[in-house]
N, C-alpha and C positions, 0 to 999 in steps of 0.2 A: 689711773688709766684715762687717756684722752677720749673725748666723745663730743658729739654735737647733738643739739636738739633745737626745735623751733622755740623762739622766744615767746614768753607769755607776759601778760600784764604785770605779773610779779617781778619781772626782770627789769622794770623801768629804771630803777636806781643804778643797778649794775651796768645796764646799757649806757646810761648817761655818763657814768664815770669812765667806762672804757672809751666811749666816743670822745669825751673831753681829753683824755690822754692821747688818743690818736690825733685829734685836731692839733694839740700842742706840738706833737712830734712832726706833723706835716708842716706846720707854720715855721718850724726851725730849719726846714730844707730850702734849698735854692728855689725861688719862685713859689714857695709854699703858700705864703700869705695871699698872693694873687690867685693861685690855683684854688684855694679854699673858697674864693668868691665866685669862681666860674666853673671849673671842670670837676673838682672833687669836693667832697665834704658836705654837699647839700643834704643828703639823706642822713648823714651822721649828725648834722646840726638839728635836724628834725627830732632826733632822739633826745635832745637837750630841752625841748619845749614840753610843757605839760600836755599830756595826751598824745605826744608824738609817736611813741611806740605803738599805742593802740591804733592810730591811723595807719601806720605802716603795715601792721600785721592783719588789718582788716582788708587790705588791698590784695586781691588774689593774684595780681601780677607782681607782687613783691614777696620777698622772703627775708626774715630776720632770723639768723641762727645764733645760738650761744655755743661757744666752745668751752668745754669744761675739762678739768682734771679732777678725778675722784668726786665728781658732782659739783665742784666749785667753779663758777663762771670766771674764766680768765681771758676770753676772747669773744669777738662778735663779728659776724659776717652779714653784709647787707647786699641784696641783689634785686634786680628787677628785670622783667621781660619787656622789651621795647620793640614796638612795631607790630605788624600783623602779617600773616601768611609767609611767603617766601623771604621776606625781608625781616623776619623776627630775629632779634639778637638778644642775648642775655648780657646784662651789664652788672659787673661787680662794682657797686657804689662804695663799698668799704669793706676792708678785712683787717682786723686788728687783733693782736695778741699781746697781752701785758708782757713787759720786758722780762720779768722773771720766769715766764712760762714758755718762752720761745725755744725752738729747736727740739721739741719733743713730739711734734706731730699735730698740734692743735690747729695751726694754720692750714696744713694740708687737709685735715679733716673738714674744716670750714669750707675751704675751696672745693673739695669733693662734694660736699652737700649742696653748695650753690650750683655747681656744674650739673649735678643730678636733677635739680629743680629746673634748670634751663633745658636740659634734654627732654624731660617729661613735658615741658611747656612748648615743645616744638621749635626751639631756637636753632638757627643755622650755625651759630658760633657765639663766642663770648668775648666781650671787650672789658678791659680794665685799664685805668689810667695809672701811670707810674711817672713820678717826677724825675727830671734830669738829675743825674748824680746819685740817685738812690739805688746803688748797685745791689744791695742785699734784697730789696723788694723786686727789682728786675730779675735777679737770678732765681728768686723764689718762684716767680710766675713762669720763667723759662723752663724751670725744672718740671712745672706742671703742664708743659706743652704749648705755652703761649709764645708768640713772636710779635715783633713790632710790625704794625701795618700802617701807622700814621705817626708822623712826628709833627707836633705843633710848634711852630716857630714864634718867637716873641721879640719885640723890639720896644724898649721904653721910649717915650716921647718927652719932649720938654728939656732941652739942654744937652742931653748926651749925644744926640746925633741930629744933624740938620737935614732938611729935605734935600739939600744938594748931594748928600751921600746916599740917597735912596735911588736905586736903579729905576723905580717906577716914575720918579720925577724927571728922569732923563729919557723917557720914552720906551723903556724896556717893558714889554707886555708881561703880565702876570703869568707865571707858569713857564716862561721861556728861560733858557739858560743865560747867565750874564755874559 
């Protein structure tokens, strides 16, 4: 039976292994390596460092959950409360379920536990980053009531596109239509 529970110090090795697998899967996606340096993966990387899990679980604005099947850890969920007052938002920093344990409700249980934490923390909503082309993750979160509210655009520099092709270099103001 699938369940969730708060992570404890004793989960450090399982958390690190699950996060390592998650980071490897993200790195294989389009723009995954770049995103791991900026938008996603920072909290997961903290779990790979000595004492990382202890630091995260000591922070009352963070939650690390273990997803289990019959008591065996097969997933991890990382969340944090960001901001104060009316602008408080919950952020899912990571949610990963081992490949062999997917499709049986562990991910949904982890997401539900994080959302409960955010609701009890007074959050106005919840954000989660999903990489372009990762349809299964996008569909998972849409099934949980999420919708896109921001698309981050990216353009590589250095040889692929010259500044002559950039509308901003031709005087088009940021935010205006081409």
